[in-house]
N, C-alpha and C positions, 0 to 999 in steps of 0.2 A: 440779441445781446446775451440773454441767458444761456443760449446754446454755445456761444463763443467761450463763455466762462468755464464750460465743462470740457472744452477741447483738451486732450492730453498734451502735456508739454513734451515736444519731440526731444528736447535736450535731456529731459529726465529719463526717457526710455533708453537713450544712448548711454547715459551715465550708469544707470542701474544694470544694463546688459553686461557691464564690466565686472559685476560682483563675483561671478563664478571664477573668472580668471584671477581676481585678487585673492579670493579664498585659497585657490590652488597654489598661488605664489607664496602667500604668507605661511601656509601650513608647511611647505617644503623648507622655507627659510627658518621657521621656528620650531618645528616638530611638535606643535601643540595646536589643536583645533580651537580650543578656547581662546588662546592668545591670537590666533589668526582672525577669529571673528571680531575680537576687540580692535585689532589693527584696521580691519576693513571698516568698522563703525567709525573709528577715529579719522580715517581717510575721507569718508563721505562727510563727516562733520566739518572737516577743513574745507572741502569743496563748497559746501553750502554756507560757510562763514564768509566766503568772498562776496563782494558786491556783484550784482547781476551782470554789469557791463564787463567786469573783469573775467567772469566765467565765460561770457560770450566771446571774449577775445581769444580764448584758448582753442586753437584749431583742432587738436586731437585730445579730447578729454581722457581717453583711455591711457595715452602716454603720460599725461599729468598724474592721473590716479595711480598708475604703476610706480612712477617715480616717488610719489609721496609715501605710498605703502611700503616700498622697498627701504626708504630712508627711516621710516618708523621702525621697521624690522631690524635694520642695521643698529639703531640706537638700543633696541631691546636686546639684541645679541651681545652688544658691548657690555651691557649691565648684567647679562645672564650668568657670567662666570661667578660674580659675587653672590647672586641669588642661588646658584647651584651649590655653592659652598655652604649656604645656610640650610639647604634641603636635607631632610632627615633620610639617611640611607642613600641608595643608588637612584639616579635619575634616568628614566627611560622615556623616549619620545612617546607621545600619546597615541595609542593604537586606533586605527580606523576600521570600523565595520564595513562590510560590503555595501550596506544600505546607504552609507554616506557617499559612496561613489556610484551607486547603482540606481535603479528606477524606483526604489522605495523611499528615497529622500523626499521629505515633505515639500521642500522648495528646490527645484532644479538648480537655482543659483547657489545653493549651499553645498552642492556635491563637490567632492574632491575626486578628480580623475585618478583611478588606481592604475599605476604602471610601475616600472622598475625604480622610478625616482621617489617612490614612497614606501618601498619595502623596508622592513625594520633594519636590516643589515646596512642598507644604504643610508638611512637616517642616522644610525649610530655613528657611521664614519663621518657624516656631515658635522656631528657634534664635536669631533676632534679638530675641525678646521678653525682658522681664525674667522671672525665675523666678515672681514673683507673678502677672504677666499670663498666663503660659503655664498655670499651674495653674488660675487662675480661669476662663480661656477653655475649657480642655479639660473641666473638671468641669461647667461650666454649659452650654456650647454643644454639646459632643459627648456627654457622659454625663447631661445634663439634671438635675444637682443644683441645688437652689434656691440663691439667693445667701446665704440664711441659713446653709445647710449649708456652702457654700464659705467663708463668713466664719469659721466655727469652725476650718476646716483651715488657712486662710491667716493667721489671726490679725489680721484687719482687719474693719471694719464691712461689713454687706451693701452699703451705698451705695458704699463704696470698691471692693468686689469687682465691683459693676456697672460702675464706671468702668474697672477693669482689663480686664474682658471687652470692653467697648466699644472701648478703645484697641487691643486685640489684633485685633478685627474690622477696624478701620481699616487696620492693617498688612497684613492678609491681602487686603483689597479692593484696596489700592493696588498689590499685587504680582501679582495673578492676572489672567490673560487669560481671555476667554470660552472655555468648554470646547470642545475639539475632539472629535467623536465617536470612540469607541474604535477602530472599524474604520479610520477615516482615520488615526488615530495609528499603528496597526499597519502600515498601508501605507507611511507615511513612515519609520518605524523600519526596515522591511524594505528600503526604498530606500537608507537609510543603510548598512545591513549590506552590501548588494550593491556599493555604490560604494566602501565601505571595503575589501572583499575585492579589488576590481578596481584599487584605488589610483587611482581616478578623481577627481582633485582638483576638476575642473569640476563633476561631478555632486554631490560633497559640498558644494561652495559653494552650489549651487542648492537644496539641501535646508535650508540654515542661514539663520536670521534675520540681518538686517544687524547686530543687536546680540548675536549668539550668544556664549555663553561655555561653556567646558568646564573642569571642575574634577576633579582626580584625588586620591585619598586612598590613600597607601601606608603611612601611619603610621610611616614610618622603617624599615619592615621589608622593603619591596620598592620598586622604582623607580616613580615617578609624577611627573607634571608638578609641579614645585615651587611654581608659582604658577598662578592661573587663566589660561586662554588666552582671549583676547578677539578677536572679529571672525571672520567666516566663513573668511577666507584662512588665518589662523593656526591655527584649529581643524582645517580640512581638511588642511593640510600636516602637522600633527602626527599625525593618524590615518593618513594615507597613509604617512608615514615609519615608523610602528609596523609596518604591514603589510609594508613593504619590508624592514625589518630582520629580521622573522620569516622572510621568504623567503630572505634572504641567509644566515641562520643555519640554514636548513632546519628551522625549528621549525614543527611542525604545530599550528595553532590551529583549533579548531572554534568558530565564532560561531553561537550558537543563539538564536532568538527565544523569549523567555520572559516571563511576567508578573513584573514587579518592583514591589513595593508596590502591587499592584492595577492596574498600567498596563503597556502594551507596553514591553518593554525587551530588552536583549541580555545574554547570558551567554557569556563567553569561557572555553573549556576547553582545557587542554593535558594529553594523556593522559586520566586519570580525574579530574584536579583542576580545580576552578574557580579561574581566576587573575584574573578581573575580572568585575564586574557593572556594567552601564551602565543608568542610569535617565535618562529623557528628559522634558523639558517642551516640549510642542508647542503652538504658538499658530497657529491658522489652518492653513496648509499648510507651515509652517516650524518648525524646531527652534530653540527659544530657549536652552535650557540642557541640558547633558549632565553628569551626575555619574557618574564612573567610580570605583568602590570596588575597590581592589586589596589593601588591608590584609587579610592572611589571617585575622586574628582576627575580622574582621567578616564573613568569608565562611564561617564555621563551618556555618550552616544549609544552605549551598549545596553543601558537600562531604560532608555526613554521608551 
């Protein structure tokens, strides 16, 4: 009798094995690891709030969990506009370190798979979509759910969901440049790091696209550029000034090359704390966009 009491619940194993898929889905839908973890927790809370016989009647727990998590995300996305309007300064998706997607993650179930659907340029375009577009596109194009399954989650017809995903694809296609090989991206990011350290404005300008932009996200908690910086001269001078001020204040900053959302990026550390994470969008041999996240709440995975 005692041995039987300690037998693992097979349904629990099946249900918990879905955790990684749910984290991956929710992060792509929300652009926030913190919110994704909250969504997964709420999804499991709803599963275990059901009577046992009701849970046992569900043939595919994974499909049920995905549907519930997606609907929670959809509700969050619908309220996100209002929340973003109250956000201090610019809002950038939460950057992911390689460890969250690699073998260093403490719990394999918490890893986010790093691919093109989590690079920062991709996530920023997702932010411009309507909630229904974003959910339909991610579920169908990234996670390969049928439009019939997507329709159940979004509350629209399969034909309407097909149109939503198609509209989302057009948005992405119009914003994305041809992919630059990762080794070339890494070399350009390294060049930016060296020119930034040297406060070499000419070298910085040479690495930036004529239409380059840089956006900082401090969340009102730390200083960051209050508005997007536009044009290579403005971007180059801003970064050179940052390095100059650090020198004047004798602040030792370590600028480290590291993978950010699956692509070459830079991490700025002061003592043992991560104070900024920079993601880059490289087109050809020039940097088109820089996203600098300074909000300490978004740097939690980088300082753990």
